[in-house]
C-alpha positions as CSV (number, residue, x, y, z in Angstrom):
1,M,74.7,59.4,279.5
2,T,72.9,56.1,279.8
3,I,69.2,55.8,279.5
4,F,69.0,55.0,283.2
5,N,70.8,58.3,284.1
6,A,68.6,60.3,281.7
7,V,65.4,58.8,283.3
8,K,66.8,59.5,286.8
9,T,67.6,63.1,285.8
10,I,64.2,63.7,284.3
11,S,62.5,62.1,287.3
12,S,64.4,64.4,289.6
13,L,63.5,67.4,287.6
14,L,59.8,66.6,287.5
15,S,59.9,66.0,291.3
16,S,61.6,69.4,291.8
17,I,58.9,71.1,289.6
18,K,56.1,69.4,291.5
19,K,57.6,70.5,294.8
20,Q,58.0,74.0,293.6
21,H,54.4,74.2,292.4
22,R,53.2,73.2,295.9
23,F,55.6,75.7,297.4
24,I,54.2,78.5,295.2
25,A,50.7,77.5,296.2
26,T,51.5,77.7,299.9
27,E,53.7,80.8,299.9
28,L,52.4,83.0,297.0
29,D,48.7,82.2,296.5
30,E,47.6,84.8,299.0
31,I,49.9,87.5,297.7
32,L,48.9,86.8,294.1
33,A,45.2,86.7,295.0
34,T,45.5,90.1,296.7
35,A,47.3,91.5,293.7
36,K,44.6,90.2,291.3
37,R,41.8,91.8,293.5
38,S,43.5,95.2,293.6
39,N,44.9,95.1,290.1
40,D,44.6,98.5,288.3
41,G,45.2,96.9,284.9
42,S,49.0,97.1,285.0
43,L,49.2,93.3,285.6
44,D,47.8,90.8,283.1
45,A,47.4,87.1,283.0
46,S,50.8,86.6,281.5
47,D,52.4,88.4,284.5
48,F,50.8,85.9,286.9
49,K,51.7,83.0,284.6
50,K,55.4,84.1,284.6
51,I,55.4,84.0,288.3
52,T,53.6,80.6,288.8
53,H,54.7,78.7,285.7
54,Y,58.0,80.2,284.5
55,Y,60.4,82.3,286.5
56,G,58.9,81.6,290.0
57,L,58.9,78.0,289.1
58,A,62.1,77.5,287.1
59,V,64.5,79.6,289.2
60,P,64.1,77.5,292.4
61,A,63.1,74.2,290.8
62,I,65.8,74.0,288.1
63,L,68.5,76.4,289.0
64,G,68.3,76.3,292.7
65,D,67.9,72.6,293.1
66,S,70.8,72.0,290.6
67,I,73.1,74.3,292.6
68,C,72.1,72.5,295.8
69,A,72.8,69.1,294.2
70,L,76.2,70.3,293.3
71,R,77.0,71.5,296.8
72,G,75.6,68.3,298.2
73,F,72.8,69.7,300.4
74,K,69.1,70.1,299.9
75,M,67.7,73.6,299.6
76,T,66.5,75.1,302.8
77,K,63.1,76.7,303.1
78,K,64.7,80.1,303.5
79,E,66.7,79.6,300.3
80,R,63.7,78.3,298.4
81,L,61.7,81.3,299.5
82,A,64.4,83.8,298.5
83,L,64.7,82.1,295.1
84,T,60.9,82.0,294.6
85,Y,60.7,85.8,295.3
86,Q,63.6,86.4,293.1
87,G,62.0,84.4,290.3
88,A,58.7,86.1,290.8
89,M,60.3,89.5,290.5
90,T,62.1,88.6,287.2
91,G,59.1,89.1,284.8
92,L,57.9,92.2,286.6
93,F,61.4,93.6,286.4
94,D,61.5,93.0,282.7
95,D,58.2,94.7,282.3
96,F,59.6,97.9,283.9
97,F,61.6,98.3,280.7
98,D,59.5,96.5,278.1
99,K,56.0,97.5,279.2
100,F,56.3,100.6,281.3
101,D,59.4,102.2,279.7
102,M,60.9,103.1,283.1
103,S,64.2,104.8,283.2
104,D,67.3,103.1,284.5
105,E,67.2,105.6,287.5
106,Q,63.6,104.6,288.3
107,V,64.4,100.9,288.3
108,K,67.6,101.5,290.3
109,A,65.6,103.3,292.9
110,F,63.2,100.4,293.2
111,M,66.2,98.1,293.8
112,E,68.1,100.3,296.2
113,K,65.2,101.7,298.2
114,P,62.4,99.1,298.3
115,D,61.1,100.4,301.7
116,E,60.8,103.9,300.5
117,L,59.1,103.3,297.1
118,K,55.8,101.4,297.4
119,G,54.9,101.6,293.7
120,E,52.5,103.7,291.7
121,N,50.6,100.8,290.0
122,S,49.8,97.2,290.8
123,A,52.8,95.8,289.0
124,E,55.2,98.1,290.9
125,K,53.5,97.3,294.2
126,L,53.7,93.6,293.6
127,F,57.4,93.9,292.7
128,S,58.0,96.0,295.8
129,S,56.3,93.4,298.0
130,F,58.5,90.6,296.6
131,I,61.7,92.6,296.9
132,R,61.0,93.6,300.5
133,K,60.5,89.9,301.4
134,H,63.5,88.8,299.4
């Protein structure tokens, strides 16, 4: 890889990240603000950071944009929204096992019946809101 190609790749990546930061602000800020206001303590600062700076950022900005580049088309808003929700759910999903010690059956129920299970705590409710929109 030449230096020119490396600079072009890095520039493209930074552009994708900036675009996704703006998209998160537009699409998720209200949802996250509501979750912070109604938080029962099951969500902490790291949960919100995972959504806005890690998974919710990287899944669409890095993975999604890379796949779109390979297929030769830009990501649609619908695709970006789906990937953003998917990324936002990732950290919350991990916490079901790591933090809340949920059984496989409980987690499976959240995945298979998102409209029936609204969640018992703020983390579950936020996950449910993302999966229903996904």
